C-alpha positions in Angstrom: 1.2 -11.5 40.7 0.5 -15.1 40.2 -3.3 -14.4 40.6 -3.0 -11.6 37.9 -1.0 -14.0 35.6 -3.6 -16.7 36.0 -6.5 -14.4 35.2 -4.6 -13.1 32.1 -4.0 -16.6 30.9 -7.6 -17.6 31.3 -8.7 -14.5 29.2 -6.1 -15.2 26.5 -7.2 -18.9 26.2 -10.8 -17.6 25.9 -9.8 -15.1 23.2 -7.9 -17.8 21.3 -11.1 -19.7 21.0 -12.4 -16.9 19.0 -10.9 -18.1 15.9 -11.5 -17.2 12.3 -12.3 -13.5 12.7 -9.6 -12.1 10.8 -10.4 -12.6 7.2 -13.6 -14.7 7.2 -16.6 -13.6 5.3 -18.9 -11.8 7.6 -22.7 -12.7 7.7 -25.7 -10.9 8.4 -27.1 -13.5 10.9 -25.5 -14.8 14.2 -25.7 -18.3 15.4 -28.9 -19.2 17.2 -28.9 -18.2 20.9 -26.0 -15.9 20.7 -26.6 -12.7 22.6 -23.8 -10.0 23.3 -26.5 -7.4 24.5 -26.0 -6.1 28.0 -23.9 -3.7 30.1 -20.3 -4.8 30.5 -17.5 -3.4 32.5 -13.7 -3.5 31.8 -11.9 -6.0 33.9 -8.4 -4.5 34.0 -7.0 -7.5 35.9 -8.0 -9.9 33.4 -7.2 -7.8 30.5 -3.8 -7.4 28.8 -1.9 -4.5 30.2 -1.9 -1.8 27.2 1.3 0.0 28.7 3.5 -3.1 28.0 2.2 -2.8 24.3 3.0 0.9 24.2 6.4 0.5 25.4 7.2 -2.1 22.8 5.9 0.2 20.2 8.0 3.1 21.6 11.1 0.9 21.4 10.5 0.0 17.9 9.8 3.6 16.9 13.0 4.6 18.6 15.1 2.1 16.6 13.4 3.1 13.4 14.2 6.8 14.0 17.9 6.0 15.1 18.3 3.9 11.9 16.9 6.9 9.7 19.2 9.3 11.3 22.2 7.1 10.8 21.5 6.3 7.2 23.8 7.7 4.5 22.3 10.2 2.2 20.7 8.8 -1.0 22.9 8.7 -4.1 22.7 11.3 -6.8 23.3 11.3 -10.4 23.6 13.7 -13.5 22.6 17.3 -13.1 25.6 18.6 -15.1 26.2 21.4 -12.6 29.4 20.2 -11.1 30.0 19.6 -7.5 27.5 22.2 -6.4 24.7 21.0 -8.7 21.3 19.9 -7.5 21.5 16.4 -8.8 18.3 14.1 -8.7 18.0 11.1 -6.4 18.5 7.7 -8.2 15.1 6.1 -8.6 13.0 9.1 -9.0 12.1 9.5 -5.3 13.3 6.4 -3.5 12.2 5.4 0.0 9.7 2.9 -1.2 11.7 0.3 -2.6 12.5 -0.6 -6.1 8.8 -0.6 -7.2 8.0 2.9 -5.7 4.5 3.6 -4.5 3.2 3.9 -1.1 5.1 1.0 0.7 3.9 0.1 4.1 6.9 -2.1 5.0 8.1 -1.3 8.6 11.6 -0.4 7.4 10.3 2.0 4.8 8.5 4.3 7.1 11.0 6.0 9.4 9.0 9.2 10.1 7.1 7.8 13.3 8.8 10.3 15.6 9.8 14.0 16.2 12.1 15.0 13.3 14.4 16.5 15.9 15.3 13.3 17.4 14.4 11.9 20.8 13.6 15.3 22.4 9.8 14.2 22.3 7.7 11.2 22.2 8.8 9.0 19.3 5.1 7.8 19.0 3.8 11.2 18.6 3.5 10.9 14.8 2.8 7.1 14.7 -0.5 6.3 13.0 -0.5 2.8 14.8 -0.2 4.6 18.2 -3.0 7.0 17.3 -5.3 4.1 16.4 -4.3 2.2 19.7 -4.9 5.4 21.8 -8.4 5.9 20.3 -9.3 2.4 21.5 -7.9 3.0 25.0 -9.5 6.3 25.4 -13.0 4.6 25.2 -14.8 4.4 28.5 -14.7 1.5 30.8 -18.4 0.6 30.6 -19.7 -0.9 27.4 -23.5 -1.1 26.5 -24.3 -3.5 23.6 -27.7 -3.5 21.9 -28.4 -6.3 19.5 -31.2 -6.8 17.0 -31.4 -8.7 13.6 -30.9 -5.5 11.7 -28.5 -3.6 13.9 -25.8 -4.0 16.5 -24.6 -1.0 18.7 -21.6 -0.4 20.9 -21.8 2.5 23.3 -18.7 3.3 25.6 -20.2 6.4 27.0 -17.8 8.7 25.3 -17.7 6.8 22.0 -20.6 5.0 20.2 -21.1 3.2 16.8 -24.0 1.3 15.2 -23.6 -1.5 12.6 -25.7 -3.3 10.2 -24.8 -6.9 10.3 -23.3 -8.1 6.9 -23.2 -4.4 5.7 -20.3 -2.5 4.0 -19.7 1.1 3.9 -17.1 4.0 3.5 -16.3 5.9 6.7 -14.1 8.7 7.6 -10.6 8.0 9.2 -7.7 10.0 10.4 -6.1 10.2 7.1 -9.1 10.3 4.8 -11.6 7.6 4.3 -11.6 3.8 4.9 -13.7 0.7 3.9 -15.7 -0.8 6.6 -17.3 -4.2 6.9 -19.1 -5.8 10.0 -21.1 -8.8 10.6 -21.3 -12.1 12.3 -18.5 -14.7 12.2 -20.1 -17.7 14.2 -20.7 -16.6 17.7 -18.7 -13.3 17.4 -19.5 -9.9 16.0 -16.5 -8.6 13.9 -15.8 -5.0 12.7 -13.1 -4.6 10.0 -12.0 -1.1 9.0 -9.3 -0.6 6.3 -8.3 2.9 5.5 -6.9 3.9 2.2 -3.8 5.0 4.1 -3.0 4.0 7.6 -3.2 0.8 9.8 -6.3 -1.5 9.4 -8.2 -2.4 12.5 -10.4 -5.5 13.4 -12.4 -5.9 16.3 -14.0 -9.1 17.4 -16.6 -9.3 20.2 -17.5 -12.6 21.6 -18.6 -14.3 24.9 -16.3 -16.4 27.1 -17.2 -20.1 27.1 -19.3 -19.8 30.2 -21.0 -16.7 28.9 -20.2 -14.7 31.9 -17.5 -12.4 30.2 -17.2 -10.5 27.2 -14.0 -10.9 25.3 -12.9 -8.2 22.9 -10.0 -9.0 20.5 -8.4 -6.1 18.7 -5.7 -6.1 16.0 -4.2 -2.9 14.6 -1.8 -3.0 11.5 0.8 -3.7 10.6 1.7 -0.4 9.1 4.6 1.7 9.9 5.1 -0.4 13.0 4.4 -4.0 13.8 0.9 -5.4 14.3 -0.6 -4.7 17.6 -2.9 -7.3 19.3 -4.8 -6.4 22.3 -7.3 -8.5 24.4 -9.8 -6.8 26.6 -12.1 -8.7 29.1 -15.5 -7.2 30.3 -17.6 -8.5 33.2 -21.3 -8.2 33.3 -22.6 -5.1 35.1 -26.0 -3.9 36.3 -25.6 -0.1 35.8 -23.3 2.4 33.9 -21.2 4.8 35.9 -21.8 8.4 34.5 -18.8 9.9 32.8 -16.7 6.8 33.2 -13.1 7.5 32.2 -10.8 5.9 29.6 -9.1 2.8 30.2 -5.5 3.6 29.3 -4.2 3.3 32.9 
């Protein structure tokens, strides 16, 4: 346990050195000498445990569902139909605060679990969990190819190519999303912001000694709090065919 804790601390310190990736202007050119290209294998011991993150999300979702189930019914007014009338909700729809609209505040989005209560997984309908599971379902081996006009990431069962400094509109689970990617110093950053759903930022950079690839991922916040996950990869010489996902 002490060894695992120490390895995780080293990885987190290395990830913390990858500053400025969430919100900086992304550039088409990397710093001289930065090369992410190669074959990398996930180091589960040095990476954060995704199950702890999932359990924290599940606990939060259960609290939100319980709060929604125990909340009093919304007030009604008017209607002119007596006690049996179909009165309207005060505020013309409620649930999104005084300003209406599509609020994404955690307390406003209670439908993160089965409507029947706790008979199923409270994360079944969670957009944040869906985004996290997509990340965890990627293969354990990652092949990166890098050139001045393209950077590609191939996990075996998931691959994407990007134009450094480019912007585009891509599909998402709930429709479309704005995508931007490029270099922020020594790391390559992919920023995806859906019209509806949690945003996701991925930052790929090398450890200080250049021997490990550090991937820092942030999802949300949306209906649940923001998820931060650090994954550490070691250099590999070959890809194992049909490598499985890394959800443990």
